[in-house]
Backbone bond lengths (Angstrom), bond angles and torsions (degrees), N, CA, C in turn:
res aa  C-N    CA-C-N  psi(-1)  N-CA   C-N-CA  omega(-1)  CA-C   N-CA-C  phi
1 M - - - 1.442 - - 1.531 111.04 -
2 R 1.331 115.83 -42.46 1.463 119.13 179.05 1.515 111.59 -61.93
3 S 1.333 116.99 -38.98 1.461 119.49 -178.82 1.525 111.08 -66.18
4 V 1.333 117.31 -35.73 1.460 120.69 177.77 1.526 109.61 -67.24
5 L 1.327 116.83 -43.98 1.458 121.23 178.30 1.525 110.47 -62.98
6 F 1.328 116.68 -44.27 1.465 120.97 178.79 1.525 110.66 -61.20
7 A 1.330 116.79 -43.18 1.463 120.45 179.76 1.528 110.72 -62.64
8 G 1.343 116.60 -42.10 1.461 120.24 179.21 1.512 112.12 -64.52
9 V 1.317 116.81 -43.67 1.461 120.83 178.80 1.523 109.84 -65.75
10 S 1.316 117.98 -39.99 1.463 121.47 179.64 1.518 111.54 -62.00
11 V 1.332 116.53 -44.16 1.465 120.22 179.10 1.531 109.66 -62.91
12 F 1.339 117.07 -43.06 1.460 120.12 178.99 1.523 111.40 -61.54
13 L 1.327 117.41 -44.95 1.458 120.82 -178.57 1.520 111.70 -65.70
14 L 1.322 117.52 -35.83 1.460 120.25 177.10 1.522 111.08 -68.45
15 A 1.319 116.76 -33.96 1.465 120.80 -178.86 1.518 112.05 -84.90
16 F 1.327 118.85 -16.74 1.459 122.27 -173.16 1.523 114.32 -55.53
17 P 1.350 119.72 -43.41 1.473 117.35 179.56 1.526 112.66 -56.48
18 A 1.313 118.26 -41.27 1.463 120.80 178.68 1.527 110.63 -69.04
19 I 1.333 117.24 -39.99 1.464 120.65 179.67 1.520 110.17 -63.07
20 A 1.312 117.52 -43.14 1.462 121.69 -178.48 1.521 111.74 -64.17
21 Q 1.318 118.02 -26.22 1.458 122.03 -177.27 1.519 112.55 -92.84
22 R 1.308 118.34 -8.80 1.461 121.91 -173.84 1.531 112.57 -57.47
23 E 1.328 118.39 -48.68 1.464 120.31 -175.23 1.525 112.86 -61.50
24 P 1.345 119.71 -48.02 1.470 117.59 178.29 1.532 112.86 -65.41
25 V 1.317 117.20 -33.08 1.474 121.19 178.92 1.522 110.24 -66.35
26 T 1.332 116.93 -49.32 1.464 119.25 -178.77 1.531 111.10 -67.84
27 A 1.327 117.07 -29.63 1.470 119.83 177.14 1.529 110.88 -63.77
28 V 1.325 116.99 -40.31 1.473 120.45 179.07 1.526 110.31 -66.34
29 I 1.319 117.00 -46.18 1.470 120.23 179.60 1.527 109.72 -61.68
30 G 1.323 116.29 -46.45 1.462 120.28 179.56 1.517 112.63 -62.24
31 S 1.317 116.99 -38.49 1.467 120.63 178.60 1.521 111.03 -66.24
32 Q 1.321 116.79 -38.90 1.462 118.65 178.48 1.531 110.24 -66.55
33 I 1.327 116.95 -43.19 1.462 120.06 178.95 1.530 110.20 -62.69
34 S 1.329 118.12 -40.83 1.471 121.16 176.72 1.525 111.02 -60.44
35 A 1.316 116.39 -40.43 1.466 120.03 177.70 1.529 110.45 -62.70
36 F 1.334 117.44 -42.28 1.466 119.85 177.18 1.530 110.52 -60.16
37 L 1.332 116.40 -44.60 1.466 120.37 -179.54 1.531 111.86 -61.19
38 N 1.324 116.51 -26.73 1.474 121.85 178.22 1.527 112.80 -95.26
39 N 1.346 116.43 9.57 1.466 121.46 -178.19 1.525 112.19 57.60
40 D 1.318 116.72 29.62 1.456 122.66 -178.54 1.532 109.06 -101.26
41 T 1.326 115.34 78.20 1.466 119.20 -176.80 1.522 111.91 -67.49
42 E 1.314 117.89 -27.24 1.464 120.16 179.52 1.536 110.64 -64.56
43 T 1.321 117.11 -46.20 1.464 120.19 177.87 1.524 110.13 -67.93
44 A 1.327 117.68 -42.80 1.471 120.93 178.71 1.524 110.78 -58.30
45 F 1.317 116.47 -40.97 1.465 122.88 179.67 1.526 110.98 -63.03
46 S 1.330 117.12 -31.08 1.465 120.72 -178.41 1.527 112.38 -67.32
47 Y 1.334 118.06 -19.45 1.468 121.83 178.85 1.527 112.42 -88.45
48 A 1.329 117.32 -4.98 1.467 121.91 178.36 1.526 109.48 -83.01
49 S 1.323 115.45 149.11 1.460 120.91 178.61 1.528 110.15 -66.85
50 P 1.327 116.77 161.16 1.472 119.79 177.66 1.537 112.92 -55.46
51 S 1.322 117.91 -37.76 1.471 118.85 -179.49 1.528 111.42 -67.00
52 I 1.317 118.35 -38.60 1.467 121.30 176.87 1.534 109.44 -67.14
53 R 1.308 116.78 -40.41 1.462 120.12 179.53 1.532 111.21 -64.67
54 R 1.335 116.74 -36.58 1.480 119.80 176.60 1.527 110.48 -65.97
55 I 1.322 116.92 -40.64 1.477 120.74 -178.57 1.524 110.82 -60.98
56 F 1.328 117.78 -45.55 1.464 120.94 -173.98 1.523 113.73 -94.17
57 G 1.301 117.46 -23.29 1.455 120.84 172.18 1.516 116.64 77.62
58 T 1.316 118.18 -46.97 1.466 121.14 -177.12 1.529 109.94 -132.86
59 P 1.330 116.00 154.49 1.464 119.26 175.97 1.531 112.63 -59.59
60 D 1.325 117.53 -36.28 1.468 120.08 -179.82 1.524 112.31 -64.15
61 R 1.334 116.91 -43.65 1.475 119.47 178.06 1.522 110.98 -66.15
62 F 1.321 115.72 -39.01 1.461 120.22 177.22 1.527 110.24 -61.93
63 G 1.332 116.65 -47.06 1.463 120.93 178.94 1.517 112.40 -60.29
64 E 1.315 116.69 -40.49 1.473 120.25 178.53 1.528 110.85 -63.70
65 M 1.328 117.17 -40.82 1.459 120.63 177.58 1.526 110.55 -61.25
66 V 1.322 117.23 -43.23 1.467 120.02 -179.77 1.527 110.28 -66.64
67 R 1.321 118.28 -43.87 1.475 121.27 178.66 1.526 110.95 -58.01
68 Q 1.337 116.44 -42.25 1.463 120.72 -177.02 1.537 113.01 -79.77
69 G 1.317 116.44 -44.61 1.464 120.02 -172.37 1.514 116.04 -95.43
70 Y 1.339 116.43 -21.35 1.464 121.28 -176.27 1.536 110.14 -136.31
71 P 1.331 117.51 56.79 1.473 118.91 -176.54 1.531 112.77 -60.58
72 M 1.329 116.76 -27.31 1.465 119.01 178.55 1.526 112.17 -68.35
73 V 1.333 116.82 -24.68 1.461 121.93 176.97 1.531 109.88 -85.40
74 W 1.314 116.68 -32.34 1.462 121.20 -179.88 1.531 111.09 -66.49
75 R 1.322 116.44 -39.89 1.467 121.18 -177.27 1.533 110.97 -138.30
76 P 1.327 117.26 65.33 1.467 118.53 179.12 1.532 111.11 -75.78
77 V 1.320 114.78 151.72 1.456 121.05 173.11 1.528 109.15 -94.89
78 E 1.335 115.66 -34.82 1.462 120.76 179.23 1.521 109.16 -145.85
79 V 1.327 115.70 142.46 1.461 122.24 177.97 1.525 107.32 -130.83
80 R 1.343 115.64 127.96 1.464 120.98 177.65 1.517 108.49 -128.44
81 Y 1.315 115.81 134.27 1.456 121.31 179.80 1.520 108.93 -94.22
82 L 1.318 115.20 127.27 1.455 121.28 -179.24 1.527 109.03 -104.25
83 Q 1.324 117.89 -129.68 1.463 121.42 -174.51 1.521 112.12 -75.30
84 L 1.329 114.26 143.51 1.462 122.31 168.15 1.521 105.33 -107.82
85 R 1.342 116.77 121.16 1.459 120.66 -172.55 1.516 111.39 -126.71
86 D 1.311 114.53 147.64 1.457 121.70 170.83 1.521 106.08 -99.48
87 V 1.327 116.73 115.57 1.465 122.12 -179.32 1.520 107.30 -120.44
88 A 1.317 115.72 109.08 1.463 122.18 178.36 1.530 111.80 51.88
89 G 1.325 115.53 41.22 1.458 119.96 177.43 1.518 115.21 86.01
90 S 1.318 118.03 -0.91 1.469 121.72 176.80 1.522 108.90 -109.18
91 L 1.321 116.35 140.80 1.454 121.36 179.42 1.523 109.40 -93.35
92 W 1.333 116.71 126.17 1.465 123.64 -178.06 1.520 109.43 -123.91
93 Q 1.321 115.86 126.68 1.459 122.07 176.52 1.521 108.86 -105.51
94 R 1.333 117.03 120.16 1.471 121.74 175.88 1.524 107.95 -83.09
95 V 1.332 115.81 132.83 1.459 122.01 -177.68 1.524 108.50 -130.58
96 M 1.330 116.26 134.22 1.461 121.85 175.51 1.524 107.57 -105.77
97 V 1.329 115.88 122.82 1.456 122.09 -176.45 1.524 108.96 -120.84
98 T 1.313 115.92 132.07 1.460 121.34 172.84 1.520 107.40 -102.83
99 D 1.345 115.78 126.77 1.466 119.56 -177.28 1.526 111.30 -88.90
100 E 1.318 116.44 -178.67 1.466 122.00 -176.08 1.526 113.19 -65.17
101 Q 1.341 117.32 -22.02 1.455 120.34 178.02 1.527 112.04 -90.73
102 G 1.320 117.35 -0.05 1.462 121.40 179.49 1.520 113.90 90.13
103 A 1.325 117.99 1.28 1.471 120.76 178.38 1.531 108.94 -75.88
104 V 1.333 115.54 142.83 1.455 121.96 179.78 1.518 108.78 -101.19
105 H 1.324 116.18 133.85 1.460 122.76 -179.49 1.519 109.11 -125.71
106 L 1.328 116.25 138.30 1.460 121.09 172.91 1.516 107.78 -104.44
107 L 1.332 115.26 132.41 1.453 121.19 178.95 1.516 108.92 -129.92
108 D 1.314 115.44 149.52 1.454 122.06 172.71 1.521 108.11 -113.32
109 Y 1.327 116.05 124.31 1.456 122.96 177.17 1.521 108.33 -103.01
110 Q 1.326 116.91 121.79 1.460 120.30 172.71 1.524 107.88 -87.92
111 M 1.322 115.32 127.56 1.457 121.48 -175.58 1.525 109.93 -114.37
112 I 1.335 115.43 143.85 1.465 120.01 173.56 1.521 108.32 -127.96
113 N 1.317 115.59 145.04 1.451 121.14 -178.25 1.525 108.56 -104.29
114 L 1.319 116.28 113.62 1.456 123.23 179.77 1.523 109.30 -108.76
115 E 1.311 117.10 173.00 1.465 120.38 175.83 1.524 111.45 -56.49
116 S 1.331 116.31 -32.49 1.465 121.18 -179.01 1.527 112.60 -83.29
117 G 1.335 117.25 -1.80 1.464 121.17 179.36 1.522 111.41 116.28
118 W 1.325 114.93 -173.57 1.463 121.25 -179.13 1.517 110.93 -71.10
119 K 1.344 115.26 140.07 1.461 122.44 177.40 1.526 108.83 -133.22
120 I 1.313 115.36 154.74 1.471 122.10 177.80 1.520 107.51 -89.06
121 N 1.337 115.93 122.44 1.457 121.18 -175.96 1.525 113.10 -104.00
122 A 1.328 116.66 -19.34 1.468 120.79 179.21 1.524 107.96 -168.79
123 V 1.334 115.80 153.89 1.463 121.69 172.44 1.519 106.81 -135.71
124 H 1.321 115.72 124.16 1.461 121.47 177.99 1.519 109.13 -113.03
125 I 1.321 116.50 130.11 1.462 121.37 172.84 1.524 106.42 -85.04
126 L 1.315 116.51 126.01 1.454 121.21 179.57 1.518 108.83 -88.94
127 K 1.298 117.38 121.90 1.470 122.01 -177.73 1.518 110.36 -73.71
128 G 1.322 114.63 155.31 1.466 120.01 174.11 1.513 114.07 97.88
129 Q 1.320 118.61 -9.26 1.469 121.67 179.11 1.513 108.10 -117.74
130 G 1.318 116.91 98.56 1.457 120.29 177.53 1.516 113.02 72.79
131 E 1.324 116.65 11.43 1.453 121.21 -176.84 1.520 110.17 -115.12
132 S 1.296 115.85 147.79 1.459 120.31 169.62 1.514 107.25 -84.55
133 T 1.308 117.23 134.99 1.464 119.88 179.12 1.492 111.46 -110.37
C-alpha cells in the first residue's frame, strides 16, 4: 500500500511544475485567440515569441499567416485545453479547436517563459483529428 501511495505522490510531484503553469499558459493562448476574434492582430502579435515576431515582422503579416494557415484559430467556435506537457524541456499545451464548419482540430502550442511572461513559440496542427490528409 505504501508503495502505491509513494508512486502516486511521485507522479503528482513530477507533474506539478506543468500543472502549476497551466493557468498562465492557457490564459495567453486564450487571449491571443480573443484578439483574433476581434481582428486585433496587434494584440495577437504581442503574445508571439520574439522569434515568431522576427519571422513575420508586422502584426498584419502575422495575421495574414494565421488567417491562411490556421483558420480554425482565427475563427474558432469552441476551444478546449487538454494536456500541458513537458517534452525534452519544452512546454507544450494541447488544444482542441472546433471550427465554424464543426470540424475538430488538435493543435500543440509550444510555450516559452520570458521575463515579460509566457509567449507562444510555435503551433503545430496534429493531423488525423478532424483533418483531411
